[in-house]
Every structure is written in structure tokens, then in C-alpha cells.
C-alpha positions as CSV (number, residue, x, y, z in Angstrom):
1,M,100.1,132.7,46.8
2,I,99.9,129.5,49.0
3,S,101.9,129.7,52.2
4,I,103.8,126.6,53.2
5,M,104.2,125.8,56.9
6,P,107.8,125.6,58.1
7,K,109.2,122.1,58.3
8,T,109.7,122.3,62.0
9,K,106.0,123.1,62.6
10,I,105.0,120.2,60.3
11,I,107.2,117.8,62.3
12,F,105.8,119.1,65.6
13,L,102.2,118.6,64.4
14,I,102.8,115.1,63.1
15,T,104.6,114.2,66.4
16,T,101.7,115.5,68.4
17,I,99.1,113.6,66.4
18,L,101.1,110.4,66.7
19,L,101.4,110.8,70.4
20,L,97.7,111.2,70.8
21,L,97.0,108.2,68.6
22,K,99.7,105.9,70.1
23,P,98.8,105.9,73.8
24,V,96.3,103.0,73.7
25,S,99.0,100.7,72.2
26,E,101.3,101.5,75.2
27,A,98.7,100.4,77.8
28,G,101.1,97.7,79.0
29,N,102.9,100.4,81.0
30,L,99.7,101.4,82.8
31,E,99.4,100.7,86.5
32,I,96.3,101.2,88.6
33,S,98.1,102.7,91.6
34,E,95.3,103.6,94.0
35,V,91.6,102.9,94.6
36,F,90.0,105.4,97.1
37,P,86.4,104.3,97.7
38,N,85.6,105.7,101.2
39,P,86.8,109.3,101.9
40,K,86.3,110.8,105.3
41,G,82.9,112.7,105.4
42,K,81.0,113.0,102.2
43,D,82.1,110.7,99.4
44,Q,80.8,112.8,96.5
45,N,83.5,114.0,94.2
46,Q,86.2,112.7,96.6
47,E,86.4,109.1,95.5
48,Y,88.9,108.3,92.8
49,I,91.0,105.7,90.9
50,E,94.6,106.7,90.4
51,F,96.7,105.6,87.4
52,F,100.4,105.6,86.9
53,N,102.2,105.6,83.5
54,S,105.6,103.9,83.8
55,G,106.3,104.0,80.1
56,P,108.0,106.6,77.8
57,S,104.8,107.6,75.9
58,P,101.4,109.1,77.0
59,I,98.5,106.8,77.5
60,N,94.9,107.9,76.6
61,L,92.1,106.1,78.5
62,K,89.3,107.5,76.3
63,E,86.8,104.7,75.4
64,W,88.0,102.5,78.2
65,I,85.4,100.9,80.4
66,I,85.6,100.5,84.2
67,Q,83.3,97.8,85.4
68,K,82.3,97.9,89.0
69,N,80.6,94.8,90.3
70,G,79.2,94.2,86.8
71,T,78.1,97.8,86.2
72,K,79.9,99.4,83.3
73,S,81.1,103.0,83.0
74,K,82.8,104.4,79.9
75,I,85.5,107.1,79.9
76,K,84.0,109.3,77.2
77,E,86.5,112.2,77.1
78,D,90.3,112.2,76.6
79,F,92.1,111.2,79.7
80,I,95.8,111.4,78.9
81,I,98.4,110.2,81.4
82,S,101.9,111.5,80.7
83,P,105.1,109.4,81.2
84,N,105.9,108.9,84.9
85,Q,102.7,110.7,85.9
86,Y,100.3,109.8,88.7
87,K,96.8,110.9,87.7
88,S,93.5,110.4,89.4
89,L,90.1,109.9,87.8
90,K,87.1,111.0,89.9
91,T,84.4,108.3,89.9
92,T,81.9,106.7,92.3
93,L,83.1,103.5,94.0
94,P,81.4,101.1,96.3
95,N,82.5,101.0,100.0
96,K,81.6,97.3,100.3
97,E,83.6,94.4,99.1
98,S,84.0,95.0,95.3
99,T,85.6,93.9,92.1
100,L,86.8,96.4,89.4
101,Q,87.6,95.5,85.9
102,F,89.4,97.8,83.4
103,I,88.5,97.0,79.8
104,T,90.3,98.4,76.7
105,P,88.4,99.8,73.7
106,S,89.1,96.4,72.0
107,S,87.0,94.7,74.8
108,Q,90.1,93.1,76.4
109,I,90.2,92.9,80.2
110,Y,93.4,94.7,81.1
111,K,93.2,94.5,84.9
112,T,91.0,93.1,87.6
113,I,91.2,94.4,91.2
114,S,89.1,93.1,94.1
115,Y,89.1,94.9,97.4
116,P,87.4,94.1,100.8
117,Q,85.1,96.4,102.8
118,A,86.8,99.8,102.6
119,P,87.9,101.5,105.8
120,E,87.3,105.2,106.0
121,N,90.0,107.5,104.6
122,Q,92.2,104.6,103.5
123,S,93.4,104.0,99.9
124,Y,93.8,100.6,98.4
125,T,97.3,101.2,97.2
126,H,99.6,99.2,94.9
127,I,102.9,98.8,96.8
128,S,105.6,96.2,96.0
129,D,103.4,94.0,93.7
130,K,100.5,93.9,96.1
131,Y,97.6,96.1,97.3
132,I,97.3,97.3,100.9
133,W,95.2,99.8,102.7
134,T,97.2,102.9,103.6
135,I,97.2,106.7,103.5
136,P,95.8,108.2,100.3
137,T,98.4,110.0,98.1
138,E,96.3,111.4,95.2
139,N,98.4,112.4,92.2
140,Q,101.6,111.7,94.1
141,K,104.2,109.0,94.3
142,N,103.0,106.0,96.3
143,P,104.6,105.1,99.6
144,H,107.2,102.3,99.5
145,F,108.6,99.7,101.9
146,Q,112.1,100.3,103.4
147,I,114.1,97.9,105.5
148,F,116.4,99.1,108.4
149,Q,118.9,97.0,110.3
150,G,121.0,97.7,113.4
151,K,120.7,98.3,117.1
152,F,117.1,99.0,118.1
153,K,118.0,102.2,119.9
154,D,119.6,103.6,116.8
155,L,116.8,102.6,114.4
156,I,114.0,104.2,116.3
157,T,115.9,107.5,116.1
158,E,116.6,107.1,112.4
159,I,113.0,106.3,111.6
160,H,111.8,109.2,113.7
161,I,109.4,107.2,115.8
162,P,107.4,109.5,118.1
163,Q,108.5,109.7,121.8
164,N,105.4,108.1,123.2
165,R,105.8,105.1,120.8
166,Q,109.5,104.8,121.6
167,K,108.7,104.6,125.4
168,F,106.2,101.8,124.7
169,L,108.5,99.8,122.5
170,S,111.4,100.2,125.0
171,L,109.3,98.3,127.5
172,I,109.3,95.2,125.4
173,I,112.5,95.5,123.4
174,S,116.0,96.0,124.7
175,P,117.6,99.1,123.3
176,N,120.8,97.1,122.6
177,A,119.1,94.3,120.7
178,S,119.9,93.9,117.0
179,A,116.7,94.5,115.0
180,K,115.3,94.5,111.5
181,I,112.5,96.9,110.9
182,L,110.2,97.0,107.9
183,A,108.7,100.5,107.5
184,L,106.4,102.2,105.0
185,K,107.9,105.4,103.8
186,L,105.7,108.3,102.7
187,K,107.8,111.4,101.9
188,N,109.7,111.9,105.2
189,H,107.4,109.9,107.4
190,Y,107.7,106.3,108.4
191,F,105.0,103.9,109.4
192,L,106.1,100.7,111.2
193,Q,105.0,97.5,109.6
194,K,107.1,94.8,111.3
195,I,109.9,94.5,113.9
196,Q,112.1,91.5,114.0
197,I,114.7,91.0,116.7
198,T,117.7,89.3,115.0
199,N,120.1,89.0,117.9
200,P,118.7,89.7,121.4
201,P,121.3,90.7,124.0
202,S,122.5,87.9,126.3
203,P,120.7,87.9,129.7
204,K,122.7,89.0,132.6
205,K,123.9,86.3,134.9
206,P,122.0,86.3,138.2
207,I,123.9,87.5,141.2
208,P,124.0,84.9,144.0
209,K,121.9,85.9,147.0
210,E,123.7,86.2,150.4
211,P,122.4,83.8,153.1
212,T,119.6,85.2,155.0
213,L,119.8,85.6,158.9
214,P,117.6,82.6,159.8
215,I,119.9,80.3,157.6
216,L,123.0,81.7,159.4
217,I,121.4,81.1,162.8
218,I,120.7,77.4,161.9
219,S,124.0,76.8,160.2
220,I,126.4,78.0,163.0
221,P,125.0,75.6,165.7
222,L,125.0,72.8,163.2
223,L,128.7,73.5,162.3
224,L,129.7,73.5,166.0
225,L,127.9,70.2,166.5
226,I,129.8,68.6,163.6
227,L,133.1,69.9,165.0
228,H,132.3,68.6,168.5
229,Y,131.6,65.0,167.3
230,S,134.6,65.0,165.0
231,K,136.9,65.5,167.9
232,Q,135.6,62.4,169.7
């Protein structure tokens, strides 16, 4: 007697197969979110390229080619990125100024990224439609920019600026000045990028100085002399 698989199992198997076959067609939702070429200490097995899948379906990078300064390297095994997942691929990367190209199995260049000489322990991270060197966040959500506006003394407390940095900034910026601060947020930490003073407080009016003693000594005889001649 031939056993027939339950309908639910058949549907599950078909769905699974389709998901594994479909990913390459959904590559338009693929983002190269980080390039980490120069870790602190030994580079071996620490360098990586991180991908982010912003789409609703998995993406499989099997048979994709990563070209590094003209040298091609193929991803030979399944490398599946789930929806809304950040996933890193360990690979060797040049520390010097370099160009990376990501080529699909159909030989189409999907993305080209060029980066300058890599600073140690900094990741070339995709933030707000551009790449900047910042703290590596392997397999995690990338930092993002956030704008704060208000009185400077309130903003530095809200952004949790360290005390030693607050003291330095207070020497050059009035606490009551209206400010606009651009910060890079990573989890609960903020890294200042730009401070703009939008409405500096009005300077205090100078207090008139009282006449000094020598001026008084000269002024009194002169006044008496004027009075004397005015009576004549």
C-alpha cells in the first residue's frame, strides 16, 4: 500500500523549495551594509562583509562573485539571508584603497563599493544613503543619524555626553544658546557629528566704568577754573 503525504506537509515542502529557489530574483532588496577590512590585531577570520535583506523573502548569494580589485571570489555554498536580517560573510579584504564589485550568477554587476585606506577597527558602514567609517556592528542593526534641537545645556544631558566632554564644550558654547545637534546613535550611545548654534544668546551690555582717581583729580581743578572765568 502506497502512503500519501498529508496535504499540509506537501504544501510546506513546496513552499520551502520555492523560497530556496526564489531568493536570487529578490536581490533588489539586498543591501551591502558593512565592509570591515582592518580589525584590531590579527585580521584573519575577523574581516567581513555584512549584508542586509530589506525584502519579504530570503535571498541566497550562492554562486555570486565578489570581485576585489579585479580578483574574483565565488560564494560556493548556500548563503541565505532571511527577511530583515543582517548577516556577515567572513572573507579577506584589502586594507588599502579598494573597489569591491558584487556580481550575480547571471554576470550582472549588482553593486560597486569603493573605500579609501581602512582605519583600524572601523567599519565602512552604509548609513543614510552613504558610507562612512564608524564602529563595527556585525550582524546587528547599523547606527543611524538623529537630530536634536533645543537649548544646548538640555541637549548635552539628553544625548548623555560624558562630563569631561561637556566641560570642554561649555567653554566654547553658551549653555543657554539654541542649538541643533547631529548625532550618530548606536543602541543607547550617541556620537556627536555636528553642532550648529541656531540662536546664540544676546551679549550682555557692558557696564560703564567709573572714572578713575587720576581723571577725578584733573577734572575738579578744570571745573573750578571754568567756574572762575564764567563769573568774570
